[in-house]
C-alpha positions, -999 to +999 in steps of 0.1 A: +431-639-252+401-652-234+422-674-212+445-644-203+415-622-193+395-648-175+380-634-143+387-598-152+366-594-184+340-572-167+367-548-154+390-545-184+385-537-221+412-555-240+419-553-277+445-570-299+456-550-329+475-564-358+502-541-373+516-550-407+550-536-417+564-540-452+601-537-458+622-538-490+650-563-486+679-571-510+679-605-526+712-622-521+744-612-504+769-585-511+769-548-517+740-534-537+747-524-573+727-512-603+714-548-610+705-556-574+671-572-570+648-564-540+618-581-526+590-569-503+589-587-470+559-583-448+562-586-410+532-589-387+533-576-352+506-576-325+498-549-300+477-555-269+459-525-256+438-525-224+418-500-205+403-502-170+365-499-166+365-476-135+327-477-131+326-515-130+356-515-105+338-490-083+306-511-084+325-542-074+343-524-046+310-513-031+298-549-027+332-565-019+330-584+014+292-585+015+277-619+018+240-627+021+229-643+053+199-666+051+182-687+077+151-707+084+142-692+118+117-667+129+143-646+146+147-609+137+176-602+113+197-586+141+194-617+163+204-640+133+235-618+127+244-620+164+241-658+165+261-661+133+290-641+145 
């Protein structure tokens, strides 16, 4: 599960639920009669549920595309931005 949600863990809430189903099954072939034996067979199924974290997605969208610009000059920030572009 961790490998499948790698990179999106902070944006999704994922749970894996185990569902057990018990079924009564006839032992042997043929039509059932008064002496037919049955056994309980348990089947396990898994259900993946996920939910988007809208607040985390909105926070990430606000900073998407913003990159810090650092330099070692004494120029004002506007001049550094002009020279970088």
